[in-house]
BALOBA-1460 file (C-alpha; in Angstrom, 3 decimals):
// residues 314
<rec num="1" residu="m" x="93.560" y="-82.744" z="-51.352"/>
<rec num="2" residu="t" x="92.500" y="-82.110" z="-47.757"/>
<rec num="3" residu="s" x="95.086" y="-82.943" z="-45.112"/>
<rec num="4" residu="r" x="94.118" y="-85.375" z="-42.403"/>
<rec num="5" residu="i" x="93.427" y="-84.200" z="-38.861"/>
<rec num="6" residu="p" x="96.700" y="-83.620" z="-36.971"/>
<rec num="7" residu="r" x="97.683" y="-86.020" z="-34.214"/>
<rec num="8" residu="i" x="99.083" y="-84.411" z="-31.072"/>
<rec num="9" residu="a" x="100.841" y="-86.067" z="-28.111"/>
<rec num="10" residu="i" x="100.476" y="-84.289" z="-24.769"/>
<rec num="11" residu="s" x="102.736" y="-85.242" z="-21.867"/>
<rec num="12" residu="l" x="100.957" y="-84.407" z="-18.613"/>
<rec num="13" residu="g" x="103.997" y="-83.182" z="-16.672"/>
<rec num="14" residu="d" x="104.574" y="-83.439" z="-12.935"/>
<rec num="15" residu="p" x="101.501" y="-85.188" z="-11.448"/>
<rec num="16" residu="r" x="101.765" y="-83.019" z="-8.317"/>
<rec num="17" residu="g" x="101.291" y="-79.867" z="-10.388"/>
<rec num="18" residu="i" x="98.583" y="-78.256" z="-12.478"/>
<rec num="19" residu="g" x="99.444" y="-80.065" z="-15.715"/>
<rec num="20" residu="p" x="96.642" y="-82.659" z="-15.721"/>
<rec num="21" residu="e" x="93.914" y="-80.151" z="-14.891"/>
<rec num="22" residu="i" x="94.954" y="-77.466" z="-17.391"/>
<rec num="23" residu="v" x="95.224" y="-80.105" z="-20.117"/>
<rec num="24" residu="a" x="91.732" y="-81.328" z="-19.263"/>
<rec num="25" residu="r" x="90.331" y="-77.812" z="-19.278"/>
<rec num="26" residu="a" x="92.044" y="-76.896" z="-22.543"/>
<rec num="27" residu="l" x="90.836" y="-80.038" z="-24.317"/>
<rec num="28" residu="g" x="87.320" y="-79.404" z="-23.087"/>
<rec num="29" residu="d" x="87.058" y="-76.561" z="-25.609"/>
<rec num="30" residu="g" x="87.754" y="-78.825" z="-28.590"/>
<rec num="31" residu="i" x="90.918" y="-78.240" z="-30.596"/>
<rec num="32" residu="g" x="90.385" y="-79.926" z="-33.963"/>
<rec num="33" residu="a" x="92.974" y="-82.651" z="-33.495"/>
<rec num="34" residu="h" x="93.343" y="-86.212" z="-32.245"/>
<rec num="35" residu="c" x="95.282" y="-86.211" z="-28.967"/>
<rec num="36" residu="t" x="97.308" y="-88.866" z="-27.229"/>
<rec num="37" residu="l" x="97.697" y="-88.114" z="-23.516"/>
<rec num="38" residu="v" x="100.853" y="-89.546" z="-21.976"/>
<rec num="39" residu="g" x="100.975" y="-89.694" z="-18.187"/>
<rec num="40" residu="s" x="103.693" y="-92.321" z="-17.702"/>
<rec num="41" residu="a" x="105.082" y="-95.374" z="-19.458"/>
<rec num="42" residu="d" x="101.863" y="-97.317" z="-18.791"/>
<rec num="43" residu="q" x="99.373" y="-94.428" z="-18.804"/>
<rec num="44" residu="i" x="98.365" y="-93.461" z="-22.348"/>
<rec num="45" residu="e" x="94.890" y="-92.472" z="-23.514"/>
<rec num="46" residu="e" x="93.604" y="-91.595" z="-26.981"/>
<rec num="47" residu="i" x="91.294" y="-88.563" z="-27.048"/>
<rec num="48" residu="p" x="89.386" y="-87.872" z="-30.298"/>
<rec num="49" residu="a" x="89.039" y="-84.327" z="-31.578"/>
<rec num="50" residu="d" x="85.568" y="-83.686" z="-30.181"/>
<rec num="51" residu="a" x="85.894" y="-85.483" z="-26.827"/>
<rec num="52" residu="r" x="85.716" y="-83.947" z="-23.362"/>
<rec num="53" residu="l" x="88.188" y="-85.165" z="-20.771"/>
<rec num="54" residu="s" x="87.386" y="-85.680" z="-17.102"/>
<rec num="55" residu="v" x="90.022" y="-84.164" z="-14.801"/>
<rec num="56" residu="g" x="89.431" y="-86.945" z="-12.298"/>
<rec num="57" residu="t" x="90.966" y="-89.505" z="-14.646"/>
<rec num="58" residu="w" x="94.405" y="-87.951" z="-14.147"/>
<rec num="59" residu="k" x="94.246" y="-86.552" z="-10.602"/>
<rec num="60" residu="a" x="95.974" y="-89.422" z="-8.819"/>
<rec num="61" residu="g" x="99.196" y="-87.487" z="-8.249"/>
<rec num="62" residu="l" x="97.647" y="-84.253" z="-7.015"/>
<rec num="63" residu="g" x="97.879" y="-83.422" z="-3.338"/>
<rec num="64" residu="a" x="101.347" y="-84.922" z="-2.867"/>
<rec num="65" residu="r" x="103.597" y="-82.637" z="-0.846"/>
<rec num="66" residu="p" x="106.152" y="-81.173" z="-3.304"/>
<rec num="67" residu="e" x="108.917" y="-81.144" z="-0.671"/>
<rec num="68" residu="d" x="108.566" y="-84.905" z="0.076"/>
<rec num="69" residu="r" x="111.733" y="-86.409" z="-1.485"/>
<rec num="70" residu="g" x="110.299" y="-89.846" z="-2.133"/>
<rec num="71" residu="r" x="107.249" y="-88.475" z="-3.887"/>
<rec num="72" residu="a" x="109.416" y="-85.991" z="-5.773"/>
<rec num="73" residu="i" x="111.497" y="-88.835" z="-7.161"/>
<rec num="74" residu="r" x="108.369" y="-90.730" z="-8.196"/>
<rec num="75" residu="a" x="106.892" y="-87.599" z="-9.768"/>
<rec num="76" residu="g" x="110.129" y="-87.037" z="-11.660"/>
<rec num="77" residu="q" x="110.065" y="-90.614" z="-12.922"/>
<rec num="78" residu="i" x="106.467" y="-90.287" z="-14.125"/>
<rec num="79" residu="a" x="107.054" y="-86.923" z="-15.811"/>
<rec num="80" residu="g" x="110.357" y="-88.014" z="-17.349"/>
<rec num="81" residu="h" x="109.055" y="-91.275" z="-18.760"/>
<rec num="82" residu="a" x="106.033" y="-89.437" z="-20.164"/>
<rec num="83" residu="v" x="108.265" y="-87.042" z="-22.087"/>
<rec num="84" residu="e" x="110.434" y="-89.859" z="-23.418"/>
<rec num="85" residu="r" x="107.386" y="-91.841" z="-24.516"/>
<rec num="86" residu="a" x="105.793" y="-88.809" z="-26.189"/>
<rec num="87" residu="v" x="109.004" y="-88.019" z="-28.074"/>
<rec num="88" residu="a" x="109.206" y="-91.632" z="-29.222"/>
<rec num="89" residu="l" x="105.674" y="-91.336" z="-30.619"/>
<rec num="90" residu="a" x="106.659" y="-88.179" z="-32.508"/>
<rec num="91" residu="l" x="109.893" y="-89.632" z="-33.888"/>
<rec num="92" residu="a" x="108.037" y="-92.744" z="-35.045"/>
<rec num="93" residu="g" x="105.467" y="-90.626" z="-36.880"/>
<rec num="94" residu="t" x="102.590" y="-91.824" z="-34.701"/>
<rec num="95" residu="v" x="101.871" y="-88.177" z="-33.830"/>
<rec num="96" residu="d" x="102.599" y="-84.955" z="-35.714"/>
<rec num="97" residu="a" x="103.436" y="-82.634" z="-32.817"/>
<rec num="98" residu="l" x="104.168" y="-82.652" z="-29.091"/>
<rec num="99" residu="v" x="102.807" y="-80.500" z="-26.255"/>
<rec num="100" residu="t" x="104.440" y="-80.778" z="-22.833"/>
<rec num="101" residu="a" x="102.811" y="-79.812" z="-19.536"/>
<rec num="102" residu="p" x="105.004" y="-78.259" z="-16.806"/>
<rec num="103" residu="v" x="107.650" y="-80.298" z="-14.997"/>
<rec num="104" residu="e" x="109.807" y="-79.582" z="-11.977"/>
<rec num="105" residu="k" x="113.517" y="-79.697" z="-12.850"/>
<rec num="106" residu="h" x="114.505" y="-80.672" z="-9.300"/>
<rec num="107" residu="a" x="112.255" y="-83.744" z="-9.378"/>
<rec num="108" residu="l" x="113.547" y="-84.722" z="-12.814"/>
<rec num="109" residu="h" x="117.141" y="-84.439" z="-11.615"/>
<rec num="110" residu="l" x="116.354" y="-86.589" z="-8.572"/>
<rec num="111" residu="a" x="114.875" y="-89.185" z="-10.936"/>
<rec num="112" residu="g" x="118.001" y="-89.216" z="-13.113"/>
<rec num="113" residu="f" x="116.870" y="-86.924" z="-15.962"/>
<rec num="114" residu="r" x="119.706" y="-84.434" z="-15.652"/>
<rec num="115" residu="y" x="119.010" y="-81.789" z="-18.284"/>
<rec num="116" residu="p" x="118.734" y="-78.012" z="-17.766"/>
<rec num="117" residu="g" x="115.251" y="-78.018" z="-19.275"/>
<rec num="118" residu="h" x="112.909" y="-79.498" z="-21.876"/>
<rec num="119" residu="t" x="114.730" y="-77.730" z="-24.719"/>
<rec num="120" residu="e" x="118.100" y="-79.381" z="-24.162"/>
<rec num="121" residu="w" x="116.473" y="-82.707" z="-23.281"/>
<rec num="122" residu="l" x="114.369" y="-82.845" z="-26.446"/>
<rec num="123" residu="a" x="117.370" y="-81.903" z="-28.578"/>
<rec num="124" residu="h" x="119.225" y="-84.915" z="-27.160"/>
<rec num="125" residu="l" x="116.285" y="-87.306" z="-27.594"/>
<rec num="126" residu="a" x="115.919" y="-86.190" z="-31.222"/>
<rec num="127" residu="g" x="119.550" y="-87.007" z="-32.001"/>
<rec num="128" residu="d" x="121.459" y="-84.040" z="-30.547"/>
<rec num="129" residu="v" x="120.059" y="-81.661" z="-33.166"/>
<rec num="130" residu="d" x="120.507" y="-77.886" z="-33.150"/>
<rec num="131" residu="v" x="117.506" y="-76.317" z="-31.429"/>
<rec num="132" residu="a" x="116.392" y="-72.890" z="-30.276"/>
<rec num="133" residu="m" x="113.924" y="-71.899" z="-27.570"/>
<rec num="134" residu="m" x="111.177" y="-69.520" z="-28.711"/>
<rec num="135" residu="l" x="108.527" y="-67.826" z="-26.592"/>
<rec num="136" residu="a" x="105.655" y="-66.805" z="-28.853"/>
<rec num="137" residu="s" x="102.348" y="-64.991" z="-28.615"/>
<rec num="138" residu="d" x="100.176" y="-63.070" z="-31.028"/>
<rec num="139" residu="r" x="102.116" y="-59.932" z="-30.027"/>
<rec num="140" residu="l" x="105.760" y="-61.016" z="-29.901"/>
<rec num="141" residu="r" x="108.204" y="-63.827" z="-30.691"/>
<rec num="142" residu="v" x="111.465" y="-64.070" z="-28.740"/>
<rec num="143" residu="v" x="114.219" y="-66.648" z="-29.287"/>
<rec num="144" residu="l" x="116.865" y="-67.284" z="-26.623"/>
<rec num="145" residu="v" x="120.463" y="-67.627" z="-27.818"/>
<rec num="146" residu="t" x="121.496" y="-68.995" z="-24.398"/>
<rec num="147" residu="t" x="118.950" y="-70.700" z="-22.169"/>
<rec num="148" residu="h" x="119.200" y="-72.187" z="-18.691"/>
<rec num="149" residu="v" x="122.661" y="-71.047" z="-17.597"/>
<rec num="150" residu="a" x="123.970" y="-68.746" z="-14.892"/>
<rec num="151" residu="f" x="124.252" y="-65.135" z="-16.020"/>
<rec num="152" residu="r" x="127.987" y="-65.159" z="-15.242"/>
<rec num="153" residu="d" x="128.432" y="-67.851" z="-17.931"/>
<rec num="154" residu="v" x="126.644" y="-65.949" z="-20.703"/>
<rec num="155" residu="p" x="129.654" y="-63.938" z="-22.031"/>
<rec num="156" residu="a" x="131.700" y="-67.087" z="-22.637"/>
<rec num="157" residu="l" x="128.793" y="-68.892" z="-24.306"/>
<rec num="158" residu="l" x="127.810" y="-65.998" z="-26.567"/>
<rec num="159" residu="t" x="129.712" y="-66.496" z="-29.820"/>
<rec num="160" residu="v" x="129.120" y="-65.473" z="-33.431"/>
<rec num="161" residu="d" x="128.570" y="-69.115" z="-34.359"/>
<rec num="162" residu="r" x="126.015" y="-69.659" z="-31.589"/>
<rec num="163" residu="v" x="124.031" y="-66.568" z="-32.556"/>
<rec num="164" residu="v" x="124.108" y="-67.473" z="-36.248"/>
<rec num="165" residu="r" x="122.963" y="-71.042" z="-35.590"/>
<rec num="166" residu="a" x="120.083" y="-69.796" z="-33.428"/>
<rec num="167" residu="g" x="119.125" y="-67.281" z="-36.107"/>
<rec num="168" residu="r" x="119.181" y="-69.838" z="-38.917"/>
<rec num="169" residu="t" x="117.113" y="-72.288" z="-36.866"/>
<rec num="170" residu="t" x="114.641" y="-69.490" z="-36.152"/>
<rec num="171" residu="a" x="114.359" y="-68.406" z="-39.778"/>
<rec num="172" residu="a" x="113.791" y="-71.980" z="-40.960"/>
<rec num="173" residu="a" x="111.010" y="-72.499" z="-38.380"/>
<rec num="174" residu="l" x="109.345" y="-69.192" z="-39.204"/>
<rec num="175" residu="r" x="109.223" y="-70.242" z="-42.840"/>
<rec num="176" residu="g" x="108.194" y="-73.862" z="-42.348"/>
<rec num="177" residu="w" x="106.036" y="-73.810" z="-39.203"/>
<rec num="178" residu="f" x="104.711" y="-70.235" z="-39.142"/>
<rec num="179" residu="g" x="104.322" y="-69.645" z="-42.889"/>
<rec num="180" residu="i" x="106.469" y="-66.477" z="-42.991"/>
<rec num="181" residu="a" x="108.178" y="-66.486" z="-46.393"/>
<rec num="182" residu="e" x="110.844" y="-63.862" z="-45.595"/>
<rec num="183" residu="p" x="111.411" y="-63.726" z="-41.825"/>
<rec num="184" residu="r" x="112.594" y="-60.422" z="-40.359"/>
<rec num="185" residu="l" x="114.964" y="-61.034" z="-37.452"/>
<rec num="186" residu="a" x="116.380" y="-58.529" z="-34.979"/>
<rec num="187" residu="l" x="119.167" y="-58.991" z="-32.446"/>
<rec num="188" residu="c" x="118.823" y="-57.737" z="-28.884"/>
<rec num="189" residu="a" x="121.978" y="-56.234" z="-27.370"/>
<rec num="190" residu="v" x="123.688" y="-57.615" z="-24.279"/>
<rec num="191" residu="n" x="124.800" y="-54.334" z="-22.751"/>
<rec num="192" residu="p" x="122.995" y="-51.062" z="-21.925"/>
<rec num="193" residu="h" x="122.603" y="-48.775" z="-24.938"/>
<rec num="194" residu="a" x="123.945" y="-51.624" z="-27.136"/>
<rec num="195" residu="g" x="127.357" y="-51.075" z="-25.584"/>
<rec num="196" residu="e" x="127.491" y="-47.328" z="-26.375"/>
<rec num="197" residu="q" x="130.257" y="-47.901" z="-28.964"/>
<rec num="198" residu="g" x="132.243" y="-50.060" z="-26.579"/>
<rec num="199" residu="l" x="131.901" y="-47.850" z="-23.526"/>
<rec num="200" residu="f" x="129.699" y="-50.396" z="-21.689"/>
<rec num="201" residu="g" x="130.989" y="-53.595" z="-23.295"/>
<rec num="202" residu="d" x="132.262" y="-54.934" z="-26.601"/>
<rec num="203" residu="e" x="129.944" y="-57.927" z="-27.223"/>
<rec num="204" residu="e" x="127.847" y="-55.925" z="-29.677"/>
<rec num="205" residu="g" x="130.719" y="-55.015" z="-31.990"/>
<rec num="206" residu="r" x="132.686" y="-58.221" z="-31.499"/>
<rec num="207" residu="i" x="129.866" y="-60.797" z="-31.649"/>
<rec num="208" residu="l" x="126.387" y="-59.483" z="-32.413"/>
<rec num="209" residu="e" x="127.156" y="-57.175" z="-35.334"/>
<rec num="210" residu="p" x="129.058" y="-59.855" z="-37.319"/>
<rec num="211" residu="a" x="126.285" y="-62.353" z="-36.573"/>
<rec num="212" residu="a" x="123.626" y="-59.888" z="-37.744"/>
<rec num="213" residu="r" x="125.492" y="-59.344" z="-41.010"/>
<rec num="214" residu="t" x="125.765" y="-63.083" z="-41.617"/>
<rec num="215" residu="l" x="122.059" y="-63.588" z="-40.920"/>
<rec num="216" residu="g" x="120.864" y="-60.511" z="-42.764"/>
<rec num="217" residu="a" x="119.231" y="-59.474" z="-39.503"/>
<rec num="218" residu="a" x="118.710" y="-56.038" z="-37.981"/>
<rec num="219" residu="g" x="120.534" y="-54.767" z="-34.924"/>
<rec num="220" residu="p" x="121.825" y="-55.267" z="-32.370"/>
<rec num="221" residu="f" x="119.383" y="-52.880" z="-30.736"/>
<rec num="222" residu="p" x="119.115" y="-52.013" z="-27.029"/>
<rec num="223" residu="a" x="116.803" y="-54.260" z="-25.021"/>
<rec num="224" residu="d" x="114.687" y="-51.303" z="-23.933"/>
<rec num="225" residu="t" x="113.588" y="-50.599" z="-27.531"/>
<rec num="226" residu="v" x="113.902" y="-53.730" z="-29.665"/>
<rec num="227" residu="f" x="110.960" y="-55.587" z="-28.127"/>
<rec num="228" residu="v" x="108.694" y="-52.538" z="-28.450"/>
<rec num="229" residu="r" x="109.609" y="-52.326" z="-32.143"/>
<rec num="230" residu="a" x="108.823" y="-56.021" z="-32.590"/>
<rec num="231" residu="i" x="105.450" y="-55.668" z="-30.863"/>
<rec num="232" residu="k" x="104.649" y="-52.864" z="-33.298"/>
<rec num="233" residu="g" x="105.276" y="-55.261" z="-36.190"/>
<rec num="234" residu="e" x="108.758" y="-54.279" z="-37.369"/>
<rec num="235" residu="f" x="110.271" y="-57.735" z="-36.755"/>
<rec num="236" residu="d" x="108.964" y="-61.318" z="-36.842"/>
<rec num="237" residu="a" x="111.265" y="-62.467" z="-34.028"/>
<rec num="238" residu="v" x="113.920" y="-61.058" z="-31.706"/>
<rec num="239" residu="l" x="117.035" y="-63.044" z="-30.791"/>
<rec num="240" residu="a" x="117.706" y="-62.425" z="-27.086"/>
<rec num="241" residu="p" x="121.246" y="-63.070" z="-25.802"/>
<rec num="242" residu="y" x="120.257" y="-64.480" z="-22.413"/>
<rec num="243" residu="h" x="117.280" y="-66.045" z="-20.676"/>
<rec num="244" residu="d" x="115.779" y="-63.325" z="-18.499"/>
<rec num="245" residu="v" x="115.950" y="-60.433" z="-20.955"/>
<rec num="246" residu="g" x="113.893" y="-62.453" z="-23.446"/>
<rec num="247" residu="m" x="111.566" y="-64.113" z="-20.952"/>
<rec num="248" residu="t" x="110.787" y="-60.848" z="-19.198"/>
<rec num="249" residu="a" x="109.826" y="-59.193" z="-22.483"/>
<rec num="250" residu="i" x="107.428" y="-61.920" z="-23.616"/>
<rec num="251" residu="k" x="105.842" y="-62.383" z="-20.206"/>
<rec num="252" residu="v" x="105.240" y="-58.669" z="-19.725"/>
<rec num="253" residu="a" x="103.743" y="-58.518" z="-23.213"/>
<rec num="254" residu="s" x="101.627" y="-61.680" z="-23.062"/>
<rec num="255" residu="f" x="101.620" y="-63.435" z="-19.695"/>
<rec num="256" residu="g" x="99.144" y="-66.286" z="-19.657"/>
<rec num="257" residu="q" x="98.951" y="-66.380" z="-23.452"/>
<rec num="258" residu="g" x="102.588" y="-67.079" z="-24.321"/>
<rec num="259" residu="v" x="103.767" y="-70.395" z="-25.707"/>
<rec num="260" residu="n" x="107.179" y="-72.024" z="-25.477"/>
<rec num="261" residu="v" x="108.207" y="-73.496" z="-28.856"/>
<rec num="262" residu="t" x="111.263" y="-75.669" z="-29.449"/>
<rec num="263" residu="l" x="112.605" y="-74.846" z="-32.908"/>
<rec num="264" residu="g" x="114.837" y="-77.209" z="-34.878"/>
<rec num="265" residu="l" x="113.254" y="-80.514" z="-33.861"/>
<rec num="266" residu="p" x="111.957" y="-82.888" z="-36.572"/>
<rec num="267" residu="f" x="108.459" y="-82.227" z="-35.162"/>
<rec num="268" residu="p" x="106.750" y="-79.167" z="-33.605"/>
<rec num="269" residu="r" x="106.848" y="-78.962" z="-29.806"/>
<rec num="270" residu="t" x="105.075" y="-76.431" z="-27.610"/>
<rec num="271" residu="s" x="104.384" y="-75.892" z="-23.913"/>
<rec num="272" residu="p" x="102.721" y="-73.253" z="-21.705"/>
<rec num="273" residu="d" x="104.775" y="-70.309" z="-20.450"/>
<rec num="274" residu="h" x="104.507" y="-71.181" z="-16.734"/>
<rec num="275" residu="g" x="105.541" y="-73.822" z="-14.239"/>
<rec num="276" residu="t" x="103.936" y="-76.521" z="-12.101"/>
<rec num="277" residu="a" x="102.194" y="-74.142" z="-9.630"/>
<rec num="278" residu="f" x="102.189" y="-76.670" z="-6.777"/>
<rec num="279" residu="d" x="100.536" y="-74.130" z="-4.491"/>
<rec num="280" residu="i" x="97.244" y="-74.169" z="-6.436"/>
<rec num="281" residu="a" x="97.295" y="-77.687" z="-7.896"/>
<rec num="282" residu="g" x="94.024" y="-79.502" z="-7.356"/>
<rec num="283" residu="t" x="92.093" y="-76.367" z="-6.400"/>
<rec num="284" residu="d" x="90.597" y="-75.781" z="-9.867"/>
<rec num="285" residu="r" x="92.067" y="-72.263" z="-9.839"/>
<rec num="286" residu="a" x="94.713" y="-72.834" z="-12.518"/>
<rec num="287" residu="d" x="94.395" y="-70.733" z="-15.667"/>
<rec num="288" residu="a" x="94.475" y="-72.980" z="-18.746"/>
<rec num="289" residu="g" x="94.975" y="-70.082" z="-21.164"/>
<rec num="290" residu="s" x="98.616" y="-70.719" z="-21.968"/>
<rec num="291" residu="m" x="98.092" y="-74.490" z="-22.293"/>
<rec num="292" residu="r" x="95.148" y="-73.828" z="-24.596"/>
<rec num="293" residu="e" x="97.340" y="-71.596" z="-26.757"/>
<rec num="294" residu="a" x="100.153" y="-74.182" z="-26.711"/>
<rec num="295" residu="i" x="97.820" y="-76.879" z="-28.029"/>
<rec num="296" residu="r" x="96.319" y="-74.574" z="-30.641"/>
<rec num="297" residu="l" x="99.749" y="-73.510" z="-31.894"/>
<rec num="298" residu="a" x="100.940" y="-77.133" z="-32.053"/>
<rec num="299" residu="v" x="97.857" y="-78.003" z="-34.114"/>
<rec num="300" residu="a" x="98.397" y="-75.027" z="-36.431"/>
<rec num="301" residu="m" x="102.067" y="-75.892" z="-37.000"/>
<rec num="302" residu="a" x="101.212" y="-79.540" z="-37.599"/>
<rec num="303" residu="e" x="98.497" y="-78.555" z="-40.077"/>
<rec num="304" residu="r" x="100.886" y="-76.278" z="-41.982"/>
<rec num="305" residu="r" x="103.464" y="-79.045" z="-42.119"/>
<rec num="306" residu="l" x="100.934" y="-81.597" z="-43.344"/>
<rec num="307" residu="q" x="99.704" y="-79.218" z="-46.037"/>
<rec num="308" residu="a" x="103.264" y="-78.597" z="-47.224"/>
<rec num="309" residu="e" x="104.098" y="-82.312" z="-47.131"/>
<rec num="310" residu="p" x="100.757" y="-84.135" z="-47.535"/>
<rec num="311" residu="n" x="102.356" y="-87.594" z="-47.475"/>
<rec num="312" residu="v" x="104.386" y="-87.111" z="-44.328"/>
<rec num="313" residu="r" x="103.631" y="-89.642" z="-41.591"/>
<rec num="314" residu="c" x="100.431" y="-90.872" z="-43.195"/>
């Protein structure tokens, strides 16, 4: 039995940014899925698999000055309502996966959407489920144990339970969405030289080693080697203890081709690995590579899910 064509919702992000144009450019290549573009509560357009989208249809918000408070609030409202509407479509089974274009957190906060980022926001909208933030490319997969928090807060947030929950969420997604039957996980250390047996910190022995044993994962290994080993194929994903150590690794390895994936949701969600790029919005200079990869990965994960559960959301 052949699965039906996946249905993908794409929220267009901050209308002052590059979201609308990179979505248009990415869809122009054809992606083998039916797409629902969500620009705001009253701005939804169905795009069939083989259609080409005109950028002009969605350019109304471009050219607004990002520092203008009134326009920032309006942009935050549009972007926020688009995300909420797209999630509602996914939870209702109208679409099989969600792709989100870049948003500006400041504008969202001004508009009343007070979440650190998409990851925490989507977890709440889906029923306060356990989620993990993955950055993925064809070279490397990195999962963040802590996300958008100040570095000074990381030691208090890093617990055995938190690492184990992130690892279990990662393993389940690698099996179900990526088709990896026996995921190989590695833990990245917090401290230089993985703590050097406690000389530079005790988080490795006190937190990461017990978590690795529980998960059946490798490590913890120093940050300056673990990502190289993963790129060479030794591990399927690396659990990074804090935001910048993981983000730096994936962006050095695959900038412009990386994809942000929210693991643990009841539906696949992806986004490009960059922000709104206000400075080049509307100039047709934006690179759609990461958005293209985000859409392709969302389609692939949706297809795998539909093949595993052919009756889901039919």
